[in-house]
C-alpha positions as CSV (number, residue, x, y, z in Angstrom):
1,F,-0.1,0.3,0.0
2,S,1.4,3.4,-0.8
3,E,0.2,6.9,-1.3
4,S,-0.5,6.4,-5.3
5,S,-2.1,3.6,-4.6
6,G,-4.5,4.8,-2.2
7,A,-4.9,7.9,-4.2
8,S,-6.2,5.1,-6.9
9,I,-8.7,3.5,-4.4
10,L,-10.2,6.9,-3.8
11,Q,-10.3,7.7,-7.5
12,Q,-13.1,4.9,-7.7
13,F,-15.4,6.0,-5.3
14,K,-18.4,6.9,-7.1
15,F,-20.9,7.7,-4.6
16,D,-23.9,6.1,-6.3
17,Q,-24.7,3.3,-4.3
18,T,-28.5,3.8,-2.7
19,K,-27.6,1.9,0.7
20,T,-24.6,0.6,2.8
21,R,-25.1,-3.0,3.6
22,V,-23.2,-2.7,7.1
23,A,-24.1,-5.4,9.0
24,N,-23.4,-8.0,5.7
25,L,-20.3,-6.4,5.4
26,V,-18.8,-6.4,9.2
27,E,-20.3,-10.3,9.4
28,E,-18.2,-11.1,6.2
29,M,-15.3,-9.4,7.7
30,C,-15.3,-10.9,11.0
31,K,-15.3,-14.5,8.9
32,V,-11.9,-13.3,7.1
33,F,-10.6,-12.4,10.7
34,V,-11.6,-15.7,12.1
35,A,-10.3,-17.5,8.7
36,R,-6.6,-16.0,9.2
37,G,-6.4,-16.6,12.8
38,S,-6.5,-12.6,13.3
39,T,-8.7,-12.7,16.2
40,N,-7.6,-13.4,19.9
41,T,-10.5,-12.9,22.4
42,G,-7.9,-12.6,25.3
43,S,-5.7,-9.8,23.8
44,A,-5.6,-6.4,24.9
45,V,-4.8,-5.9,21.1
46,A,-7.7,-5.7,18.8
47,Q,-7.9,-6.1,14.6
48,L,-9.1,-2.6,13.2
49,L,-11.5,-2.7,10.6
50,V,-12.0,0.4,8.6
51,I,-15.3,0.8,6.5
52,I,-15.6,4.1,4.3
53,P,-19.5,4.5,3.8
54,D,-21.2,7.5,2.4
55,G,-23.1,7.3,5.7
56,R,-26.7,6.9,3.7
57,N,-29.1,4.2,4.8
58,I,-26.5,2.6,7.2
59,N,-29.2,0.7,9.2
60,S,-31.1,-0.3,5.4
61,E,-30.7,-4.4,7.0
62,G,-32.4,-3.0,10.2
63,A,-30.8,-1.5,13.1
64,S,-31.1,-5.0,15.3
65,T,-29.4,-6.8,12.3
66,V,-26.5,-4.2,12.5
67,K,-26.2,-4.2,16.1
68,S,-25.8,-8.0,16.1
69,A,-23.0,-7.8,13.5
70,V,-20.9,-5.1,15.7
71,K,-21.4,-7.2,18.7
72,L,-20.3,-10.1,17.3
73,A,-17.2,-8.1,15.8
74,K,-16.9,-6.5,19.4
75,S,-16.9,-10.4,20.5
76,L,-13.9,-11.1,18.3
77,N,-11.7,-8.2,19.5
78,V,-12.3,-6.3,16.1
79,F,-12.4,-2.4,16.8
80,I,-14.6,-0.9,14.0
81,L,-13.8,2.9,12.5
82,F,-16.3,4.4,10.3
83,L,-14.7,6.7,8.2
84,I,-17.5,8.8,6.5
85,I,-17.1,10.0,2.9
86,D,-19.6,11.8,0.9
87,N,-19.8,13.8,-2.3
88,P,-19.2,17.2,-1.5
89,M,-20.9,18.5,-4.5
90,L,-24.2,17.4,-3.1
91,P,-26.9,20.1,-2.1
92,Y,-26.9,18.1,1.4
93,I,-25.4,15.9,3.7
94,L,-27.4,14.0,6.5
95,I,-25.9,11.6,8.5
96,V,-27.7,10.4,11.7
97,V,-25.6,9.1,14.4
98,E,-26.8,6.8,17.1
99,P,-24.6,5.8,19.9
100,F,-24.0,1.9,20.6
101,R,-23.8,1.4,24.0
102,R,-22.9,-1.4,26.1
103,N,-25.5,-2.7,28.3
């Protein structure tokens, strides 16, 4: 990974999806972490999952489904970072942030 490869990846962003399937993405990435042996629930060191969505319809799969996927990641010691990027040319940017609290 280099500065030029990172720029190349960003240039491929289209901002044309109608929804972000966060739960599915988190669940699939958890499977990848487990398959690679990257999870260690007893360790103080967590794996980092960076998700770069546009912030639209994040709960399109249902809030409880997304929360379950996040809980799965947490149980596998995977820390999730949402870096929300949107098209600055749009007349509006609406992001609804709902805190996820531990019980």
